[in-house]
PDB file with SEQRES, HELIX, SHEET and CRYST1 records, atoms N, CA, C and O in Angstrom:
SEQRES   1 A   62  MET ALA GLY LEU PRO ALA LEU ASN ALA ALA SER VAL ASN          
SEQRES   2 A   62  LYS LEU PHE VAL PHE ARG ASN GLY ALA LYS LEU ARG HIS          
SEQRES   3 A   62  THR THR ASP PHE ASP ALA LEU THR THR ALA GLY THR VAL          
SEQRES   4 A   62  THR ILE THR TYR ASP ALA ALA ASP LEU PRO MET TYR ALA          
SEQRES   5 A   62  GLY ASP VAL ILE GLU ILE GLN TYR ILE LYS                      
HELIX    1 AA1 SER A   11  LYS A   14  5                                   4    
SHEET    1 AA1 3 ALA A  22  LYS A  23  0                                        
SHEET    2 AA1 3 LEU A  15  ARG A  19 -1                                        
SHEET    3 AA1 3 ILE A  56  TYR A  60 -1                                        
SHEET    1 AA2 2 PHE A  30  ASP A  31  0                                        
SHEET    2 AA2 2 THR A  40  ILE A  41 -1                                        
CRYST1    1.000    1.000    1.000  90.00  90.00  90.00 P 1           1          
ATOM      1  N   MET A   1      14.743   1.574  18.111  1.00  0.00           N  
ATOM      2  CA  MET A   1      15.367   0.646  19.021  1.00  0.00           C  
ATOM      3  C   MET A   1      15.945   1.434  20.183  1.00  0.00           C  
ATOM      4  O   MET A   1      16.775   2.319  19.976  1.00  0.00           O  
ATOM      5  N   ALA A   2      15.536   1.139  21.360  1.00  0.00           N  
ATOM      6  CA  ALA A   2      16.016   1.849  22.542  1.00  0.00           C  
ATOM      7  C   ALA A   2      17.505   1.622  22.727  1.00  0.00           C  
ATOM      8  O   ALA A   2      17.984   0.492  22.635  1.00  0.00           O  
ATOM      9  N   GLY A   3      18.235   2.697  22.986  1.00  0.00           N  
ATOM     10  CA  GLY A   3      19.667   2.589  23.240  1.00  0.00           C  
ATOM     11  C   GLY A   3      20.538   2.737  22.008  1.00  0.00           C  
ATOM     12  O   GLY A   3      21.757   2.841  22.141  1.00  0.00           O  
ATOM     13  N   LEU A   4      19.973   2.750  20.836  1.00  0.00           N  
ATOM     14  CA  LEU A   4      20.764   2.924  19.617  1.00  0.00           C  
ATOM     15  C   LEU A   4      21.043   4.411  19.436  1.00  0.00           C  
ATOM     16  O   LEU A   4      20.106   5.201  19.322  1.00  0.00           O  
ATOM     17  N   PRO A   5      22.322   4.806  19.408  1.00  0.00           N  
ATOM     18  CA  PRO A   5      22.635   6.228  19.283  1.00  0.00           C  
ATOM     19  C   PRO A   5      22.372   6.734  17.867  1.00  0.00           C  
ATOM     20  O   PRO A   5      22.183   5.951  16.937  1.00  0.00           O  
ATOM     21  N   ALA A   6      22.364   8.045  17.727  1.00  0.00           N  
ATOM     22  CA  ALA A   6      22.281   8.632  16.397  1.00  0.00           C  
ATOM     23  C   ALA A   6      23.557   8.250  15.651  1.00  0.00           C  
ATOM     24  O   ALA A   6      24.662   8.458  16.153  1.00  0.00           O  
ATOM     25  N   LEU A   7      23.405   7.705  14.481  1.00  0.00           N  
ATOM     26  CA  LEU A   7      24.549   7.203  13.725  1.00  0.00           C  
ATOM     27  C   LEU A   7      24.965   8.182  12.640  1.00  0.00           C  
ATOM     28  O   LEU A   7      24.148   8.923  12.093  1.00  0.00           O  
ATOM     29  N   ASN A   8      26.245   8.163  12.347  1.00  0.00           N  
ATOM     30  CA  ASN A   8      26.753   8.926  11.202  1.00  0.00           C  
ATOM     31  C   ASN A   8      27.470   7.942  10.295  1.00  0.00           C  
ATOM     32  O   ASN A   8      27.476   6.742  10.572  1.00  0.00           O  
ATOM     33  N   ALA A   9      28.072   8.423   9.222  1.00  0.00           N  
ATOM     34  CA  ALA A   9      28.709   7.540   8.245  1.00  0.00           C  
ATOM     35  C   ALA A   9      29.833   6.709   8.860  1.00  0.00           C  
ATOM     36  O   ALA A   9      30.074   5.585   8.419  1.00  0.00           O  
ATOM     37  N   ALA A  10      30.522   7.237   9.867  1.00  0.00           N  
ATOM     38  CA  ALA A  10      31.619   6.499  10.491  1.00  0.00           C  
ATOM     39  C   ALA A  10      31.110   5.462  11.492  1.00  0.00           C  
ATOM     40  O   ALA A  10      31.632   4.348  11.541  1.00  0.00           O  
ATOM     41  N   SER A  11      30.111   5.808  12.281  1.00  0.00           N  
ATOM     42  CA  SER A  11      29.645   4.889  13.321  1.00  0.00           C  
ATOM     43  C   SER A  11      28.720   3.802  12.793  1.00  0.00           C  
ATOM     44  O   SER A  11      28.486   2.814  13.488  1.00  0.00           O  
ATOM     45  N   VAL A  12      28.192   3.955  11.594  1.00  0.00           N  
ATOM     46  CA  VAL A  12      27.302   2.925  11.053  1.00  0.00           C  
ATOM     47  C   VAL A  12      28.072   1.631  10.791  1.00  0.00           C  
ATOM     48  O   VAL A  12      27.461   0.569  10.667  1.00  0.00           O  
ATOM     49  N   ASN A  13      29.397   1.702  10.705  1.00  0.00           N  
ATOM     50  CA  ASN A  13      30.206   0.501  10.523  1.00  0.00           C  
ATOM     51  C   ASN A  13      30.225  -0.364  11.772  1.00  0.00           C  
ATOM     52  O   ASN A  13      30.699  -1.499  11.725  1.00  0.00           O  
ATOM     53  N   LYS A  14      29.723   0.144  12.882  1.00  0.00           N  
ATOM     54  CA  LYS A  14      29.643  -0.619  14.128  1.00  0.00           C  
ATOM     55  C   LYS A  14      28.287  -1.292  14.288  1.00  0.00           C  
ATOM     56  O   LYS A  14      28.041  -1.960  15.292  1.00  0.00           O  
ATOM     57  N   LEU A  15      27.411  -1.122  13.310  1.00  0.00           N  
ATOM     58  CA  LEU A  15      26.057  -1.657  13.354  1.00  0.00           C  
ATOM     59  C   LEU A  15      25.957  -2.880  12.447  1.00  0.00           C  
ATOM     60  O   LEU A  15      26.361  -2.845  11.285  1.00  0.00           O  
ATOM     61  N   PHE A  16      25.411  -3.959  13.003  1.00  0.00           N  
ATOM     62  CA  PHE A  16      25.239  -5.184  12.240  1.00  0.00           C  
ATOM     63  C   PHE A  16      23.788  -5.617  12.354  1.00  0.00           C  
ATOM     64  O   PHE A  16      23.233  -5.660  13.452  1.00  0.00           O  
ATOM     65  N   VAL A  17      23.174  -5.936  11.225  1.00  0.00           N  
ATOM     66  CA  VAL A  17      21.777  -6.354  11.201  1.00  0.00           C  
ATOM     67  C   VAL A  17      21.709  -7.714  10.514  1.00  0.00           C  
ATOM     68  O   VAL A  17      22.270  -7.918   9.438  1.00  0.00           O  
ATOM     69  N   PHE A  18      21.002  -8.643  11.170  1.00  0.00           N  
ATOM     70  CA  PHE A  18      20.865  -9.995  10.644  1.00  0.00           C  
ATOM     71  C   PHE A  18      19.391 -10.332  10.497  1.00  0.00           C  
ATOM     72  O   PHE A  18      18.562  -9.906  11.301  1.00  0.00           O  
ATOM     73  N   ARG A  19      19.077 -11.088   9.479  1.00  0.00           N  
ATOM     74  CA  ARG A  19      17.712 -11.582   9.276  1.00  0.00           C  
ATOM     75  C   ARG A  19      17.796 -13.093   9.142  1.00  0.00           C  
ATOM     76  O   ARG A  19      18.384 -13.607   8.191  1.00  0.00           O  
ATOM     77  N   ASN A  20      17.212 -13.797  10.091  1.00  0.00           N  
ATOM     78  CA  ASN A  20      17.263 -15.259  10.122  1.00  0.00           C  
ATOM     79  C   ASN A  20      18.697 -15.764  10.051  1.00  0.00           C  
ATOM     80  O   ASN A  20      18.967 -16.790   9.427  1.00  0.00           O  
ATOM     81  N   GLY A  21      19.614 -15.046  10.688  1.00  0.00           N  
ATOM     82  CA  GLY A  21      21.008 -15.457  10.740  1.00  0.00           C  
ATOM     83  C   GLY A  21      21.877 -14.965   9.600  1.00  0.00           C  
ATOM     84  O   GLY A  21      23.100 -15.099   9.657  1.00  0.00           O  
ATOM     85  N   ALA A  22      21.276 -14.400   8.567  1.00  0.00           N  
ATOM     86  CA  ALA A  22      22.042 -13.885   7.425  1.00  0.00           C  
ATOM     87  C   ALA A  22      22.288 -12.390   7.619  1.00  0.00           C  
ATOM     88  O   ALA A  22      21.365 -11.633   7.915  1.00  0.00           O  
ATOM     89  N   LYS A  23      23.538 -11.979   7.450  1.00  0.00           N  
ATOM     90  CA  LYS A  23      23.900 -10.575   7.635  1.00  0.00           C  
ATOM     91  C   LYS A  23      23.355  -9.734   6.480  1.00  0.00           C  
ATOM     92  O   LYS A  23      23.512 -10.085   5.311  1.00  0.00           O  
ATOM     93  N   LEU A  24      22.715  -8.624   6.829  1.00  0.00           N  
ATOM     94  CA  LEU A  24      22.199  -7.692   5.822  1.00  0.00           C  
ATOM     95  C   LEU A  24      23.247  -6.624   5.554  1.00  0.00           C  
ATOM     96  O   LEU A  24      24.035  -6.285   6.437  1.00  0.00           O  
ATOM     97  N   ARG A  25      23.257  -6.098   4.348  1.00  0.00           N  
ATOM     98  CA  ARG A  25      24.238  -5.093   3.937  1.00  0.00           C  
ATOM     99  C   ARG A  25      23.644  -3.698   4.084  1.00  0.00           C  
ATOM    100  O   ARG A  25      22.508  -3.436   3.686  1.00  0.00           O  
ATOM    101  N   HIS A  26      24.452  -2.804   4.673  1.00  0.00           N  
ATOM    102  CA  HIS A  26      24.019  -1.420   4.857  1.00  0.00           C  
ATOM    103  C   HIS A  26      23.827  -0.753   3.498  1.00  0.00           C  
ATOM    104  O   HIS A  26      24.601  -1.004   2.574  1.00  0.00           O  
ATOM    105  N   THR A  27      22.843   0.061   3.370  1.00  0.00           N  
ATOM    106  CA  THR A  27      22.390   0.803   2.191  1.00  0.00           C  
ATOM    107  C   THR A  27      21.809  -0.087   1.104  1.00  0.00           C  
ATOM    108  O   THR A  27      21.076   0.406   0.247  1.00  0.00           O  
ATOM    109  N   THR A  28      22.111  -1.387   1.109  1.00  0.00           N  
ATOM    110  CA  THR A  28      21.496  -2.299   0.143  1.00  0.00           C  
ATOM    111  C   THR A  28      20.264  -2.945   0.752  1.00  0.00           C  
ATOM    112  O   THR A  28      19.198  -2.966   0.138  1.00  0.00           O  
ATOM    113  N   ASP A  29      20.411  -3.475   1.967  1.00  0.00           N  
ATOM    114  CA  ASP A  29      19.327  -4.195   2.629  1.00  0.00           C  
ATOM    115  C   ASP A  29      18.709  -3.445   3.804  1.00  0.00           C  
ATOM    116  O   ASP A  29      17.570  -3.719   4.182  1.00  0.00           O  
ATOM    117  N   PHE A  30      19.451  -2.495   4.388  1.00  0.00           N  
ATOM    118  CA  PHE A  30      18.889  -1.712   5.490  1.00  0.00           C  
ATOM    119  C   PHE A  30      19.533  -0.334   5.521  1.00  0.00           C  
ATOM    120  O   PHE A  30      20.610  -0.118   4.966  1.00  0.00           O  
ATOM    121  N   ASP A  31      18.845   0.596   6.184  1.00  0.00           N  
ATOM    122  CA  ASP A  31      19.348   1.955   6.348  1.00  0.00           C  
ATOM    123  C   ASP A  31      19.140   2.360   7.809  1.00  0.00           C  
ATOM    124  O   ASP A  31      18.080   2.114   8.386  1.00  0.00           O  
ATOM    125  N   ALA A  32      20.157   2.979   8.393  1.00  0.00           N  
ATOM    126  CA  ALA A  32      20.041   3.391   9.795  1.00  0.00           C  
ATOM    127  C   ALA A  32      20.396   4.852   9.990  1.00  0.00           C  
ATOM    128  O   ALA A  32      20.467   5.307  11.132  1.00  0.00           O  
ATOM    129  N   LEU A  33      20.617   5.592   8.943  1.00  0.00           N  
ATOM    130  CA  LEU A  33      21.043   6.983   9.083  1.00  0.00           C  
ATOM    131  C   LEU A  33      19.897   7.982   8.983  1.00  0.00           C  
ATOM    132  O   LEU A  33      20.104   9.172   9.224  1.00  0.00           O  
ATOM    133  N   THR A  34      18.705   7.536   8.638  1.00  0.00           N  
ATOM    134  CA  THR A  34      17.621   8.476   8.404  1.00  0.00           C  
ATOM    135  C   THR A  34      16.987   8.993   9.692  1.00  0.00           C  
ATOM    136  O   THR A  34      16.693  10.184   9.789  1.00  0.00           O  
ATOM    137  N   THR A  35      16.768   8.126  10.682  1.00  0.00           N  
ATOM    138  CA  THR A  35      16.132   8.519  11.932  1.00  0.00           C  
ATOM    139  C   THR A  35      16.895   7.899  13.098  1.00  0.00           C  
ATOM    140  O   THR A  35      17.166   6.698  13.089  1.00  0.00           O  
ATOM    141  N   ALA A  36      17.239   8.692  14.088  1.00  0.00           N  
ATOM    142  CA  ALA A  36      17.978   8.183  15.253  1.00  0.00           C  
ATOM    143  C   ALA A  36      17.179   7.088  15.948  1.00  0.00           C  
ATOM    144  O   ALA A  36      15.982   7.241  16.189  1.00  0.00           O  
ATOM    145  N   GLY A  37      17.846   5.987  16.268  1.00  0.00           N  
ATOM    146  CA  GLY A  37      17.207   4.889  16.974  1.00  0.00           C  
ATOM    147  C   GLY A  37      16.360   3.992  16.102  1.00  0.00           C  
ATOM    148  O   GLY A  37      15.639   3.140  16.621  1.00  0.00           O  
ATOM    149  N   THR A  38      16.424   4.157  14.787  1.00  0.00           N  
ATOM    150  CA  THR A  38      15.601   3.372  13.875  1.00  0.00           C  
ATOM    151  C   THR A  38      16.460   2.687  12.826  1.00  0.00           C  
ATOM    152  O   THR A  38      17.341   3.303  12.228  1.00  0.00           O  
ATOM    153  N   VAL A  39      16.194   1.406  12.611  1.00  0.00           N  
ATOM    154  CA  VAL A  39      16.811   0.662  11.523  1.00  0.00           C  
ATOM    155  C   VAL A  39      15.689   0.296  10.565  1.00  0.00           C  
ATOM    156  O   VAL A  39      14.726  -0.359  10.965  1.00  0.00           O  
ATOM    157  N   THR A  40      15.796   0.706   9.316  1.00  0.00           N  
ATOM    158  CA  THR A  40      14.777   0.437   8.319  1.00  0.00           C  
ATOM    159  C   THR A  40      15.295  -0.605   7.348  1.00  0.00           C  
ATOM    160  O   THR A  40      16.302  -0.389   6.674  1.00  0.00           O  
ATOM    161  N   ILE A  41      14.610  -1.730   7.275  1.00  0.00           N  
ATOM    162  CA  ILE A  41      14.996  -2.767   6.326  1.00  0.00           C  
ATOM    163  C   ILE A  41      14.338  -2.436   5.000  1.00  0.00           C  
ATOM    164  O   ILE A  41      13.114  -2.346   4.901  1.00  0.00           O  
ATOM    165  N   THR A  42      15.161  -2.258   3.992  1.00  0.00           N  
ATOM    166  CA  THR A  42      14.666  -1.956   2.649  1.00  0.00           C  
ATOM    167  C   THR A  42      14.712  -3.242   1.843  1.00  0.00           C  
ATOM    168  O   THR A  42      15.735  -3.925   1.808  1.00  0.00           O  
ATOM    169  N   TYR A  43      13.633  -3.562   1.216  1.00  0.00           N  
ATOM    170  CA  TYR A  43      13.595  -4.818   0.484  1.00  0.00           C  
ATOM    171  C   TYR A  43      12.632  -4.720  -0.688  1.00  0.00           C  
ATOM    172  O   TYR A  43      11.705  -3.911  -0.705  1.00  0.00           O  
ATOM    173  N   ASP A  44      12.887  -5.563  -1.646  1.00  0.00           N  
ATOM    174  CA  ASP A  44      11.999  -5.748  -2.782  1.00  0.00           C  
ATOM    175  C   ASP A  44      11.363  -7.122  -2.573  1.00  0.00           C  
ATOM    176  O   ASP A  44      12.075  -8.097  -2.333  1.00  0.00           O  
ATOM    177  N   ALA A  45      10.081  -7.210  -2.658  1.00  0.00           N  
ATOM    178  CA  ALA A  45       9.391  -8.471  -2.388  1.00  0.00           C  
ATOM    179  C   ALA A  45       9.912  -9.610  -3.260  1.00  0.00           C  
ATOM    180  O   ALA A  45       9.849 -10.768  -2.848  1.00  0.00           O  
ATOM    181  N   ALA A  46      10.419  -9.314  -4.443  1.00  0.00           N  
ATOM    182  CA  ALA A  46      10.951 -10.358  -5.323  1.00  0.00           C  
ATOM    183  C   ALA A  46      12.362 -10.773  -4.911  1.00  0.00           C  
ATOM    184  O   ALA A  46      12.707 -11.952  -4.988  1.00  0.00           O  
ATOM    185  N   ASP A  47      13.180  -9.813  -4.474  1.00  0.00           N  
ATOM    186  CA  ASP A  47      14.574 -10.102  -4.129  1.00  0.00           C  
ATOM    187  C   ASP A  47      14.761 -10.521  -2.675  1.00  0.00           C  
ATOM    188  O   ASP A  47      15.563 -11.410  -2.389  1.00  0.00           O  
ATOM    189  N   LEU A  48      14.036  -9.898  -1.759  1.00  0.00           N  
ATOM    190  CA  LEU A  48      14.218 -10.153  -0.332  1.00  0.00           C  
ATOM    191  C   LEU A  48      12.846 -10.164   0.342  1.00  0.00           C  
ATOM    192  O   LEU A  48      12.494  -9.218   1.047  1.00  0.00           O  
ATOM    193  N   PRO A  49      12.067 -11.235   0.127  1.00  0.00           N  
ATOM    194  CA  PRO A  49      10.731 -11.266   0.729  1.00  0.00           C  
ATOM    195  C   PRO A  49      10.808 -11.350   2.249  1.00  0.00           C  
ATOM    196  O   PRO A  49      11.701 -11.996   2.796  1.00  0.00           O  
ATOM    197  N   MET A  50       9.880 -10.701   2.921  1.00  0.00           N  
ATOM    198  CA  MET A  50       9.801 -10.725   4.379  1.00  0.00           C  
ATOM    199  C   MET A  50       8.617 -11.618   4.766  1.00  0.00           C  
ATOM    200  O   MET A  50       7.570 -11.610   4.120  1.00  0.00           O  
ATOM    201  N   TYR A  51       8.819 -12.386   5.840  1.00  0.00           N  
ATOM    202  CA  TYR A  51       7.785 -13.299   6.306  1.00  0.00           C  
ATOM    203  C   TYR A  51       7.465 -13.009   7.769  1.00  0.00           C  
ATOM    204  O   TYR A  51       8.286 -12.434   8.482  1.00  0.00           O  
ATOM    205  N   ALA A  52       6.290 -13.398   8.211  1.00  0.00           N  
ATOM    206  CA  ALA A  52       5.836 -13.108   9.572  1.00  0.00           C  
ATOM    207  C   ALA A  52       6.757 -13.710  10.632  1.00  0.00           C  
ATOM    208  O   ALA A  52       6.906 -13.123  11.704  1.00  0.00           O  
ATOM    209  N   GLY A  53       7.368 -14.839  10.374  1.00  0.00           N  
ATOM    210  CA  GLY A  53       8.209 -15.489  11.371  1.00  0.00           C  
ATOM    211  C   GLY A  53       9.678 -15.107  11.317  1.00  0.00           C  
ATOM    212  O   GLY A  53      10.483 -15.697  12.036  1.00  0.00           O  
ATOM    213  N   ASP A  54      10.054 -14.141  10.490  1.00  0.00           N  
ATOM    214  CA  ASP A  54      11.457 -13.738  10.371  1.00  0.00           C  
ATOM    215  C   ASP A  54      11.989 -13.209  11.697  1.00  0.00           C  
ATOM    216  O   ASP A  54      11.291 -12.509  12.431  1.00  0.00           O  
ATOM    217  N   VAL A  55      13.248 -13.561  11.988  1.00  0.00           N  
ATOM    218  CA  VAL A  55      13.914 -13.090  13.203  1.00  0.00           C  
ATOM    219  C   VAL A  55      14.939 -12.039  12.794  1.00  0.00           C  
ATOM    220  O   VAL A  55      15.863 -12.330  12.035  1.00  0.00           O  
ATOM    221  N   ILE A  56      14.776 -10.815  13.299  1.00  0.00           N  
ATOM    222  CA  ILE A  56      15.693  -9.716  13.010  1.00  0.00           C  
ATOM    223  C   ILE A  56      16.538  -9.482  14.253  1.00  0.00           C  
ATOM    224  O   ILE A  56      16.009  -9.297  15.349  1.00  0.00           O  
ATOM    225  N   GLU A  57      17.852  -9.492  14.075  1.00  0.00           N  
ATOM    226  CA  GLU A  57      18.773  -9.252  15.187  1.00  0.00           C  
ATOM    227  C   GLU A  57      19.627  -8.034  14.851  1.00  0.00           C  
ATOM    228  O   GLU A  57      20.201  -7.948  13.766  1.00  0.00           O  
ATOM    229  N   ILE A  58      19.706  -7.095  15.792  1.00  0.00           N  
ATOM    230  CA  ILE A  58      20.487  -5.882  15.592  1.00  0.00           C  
ATOM    231  C   ILE A  58      21.587  -5.837  16.650  1.00  0.00           C  
ATOM    232  O   ILE A  58      21.320  -5.950  17.846  1.00  0.00           O  
ATOM    233  N   GLN A  59      22.811  -5.674  16.196  1.00  0.00           N  
ATOM    234  CA  GLN A  59      23.952  -5.591  17.095  1.00  0.00           C  
ATOM    235  C   GLN A  59      24.672  -4.275  16.844  1.00  0.00           C  
ATOM    236  O   GLN A  59      24.870  -3.881  15.695  1.00  0.00           O  
ATOM    237  N   TYR A  60      25.065  -3.593  17.921  1.00  0.00           N  
ATOM    238  CA  TYR A  60      25.839  -2.363  17.824  1.00  0.00           C  
ATOM    239  C   TYR A  60      27.004  -2.469  18.773  1.00  0.00           C  
ATOM    240  O   TYR A  60      26.817  -2.747  19.957  1.00  0.00           O  
ATOM    241  N   ILE A  61      28.199  -2.252  18.276  1.00  0.00           N  
ATOM    242  CA  ILE A  61      29.413  -2.324  19.083  1.00  0.00           C  
ATOM    243  C   ILE A  61      29.826  -0.912  19.441  1.00  0.00           C  
ATOM    244  O   ILE A  61      30.050  -0.090  18.552  1.00  0.00           O  
ATOM    245  N   LYS A  62      29.931  -0.611  20.734  1.00  0.00           N  
ATOM    246  CA  LYS A  62      30.325   0.728  21.183  1.00  0.00           C  
ATOM    247  C   LYS A  62      31.797   0.941  20.983  1.00  0.00           C  
ATOM    248  O   LYS A  62      32.315   2.011  21.303  1.00  0.00           O  
TER     249      LYS A  62                                                      
END                                                                             
């Protein structure tokens, strides 16, 4: 994601990720500390299925 800074354990609390309006939980549903500028949604197809029309919204508060 362009403009997303490299995150550390303290700054990741300023990152919010939503899927179809539902807030995802850091380390449970998504990870953003592995690669700068990247948010990876981690999911199990049985617990959190992903669909082609899903809307992902990423918010970062400076």
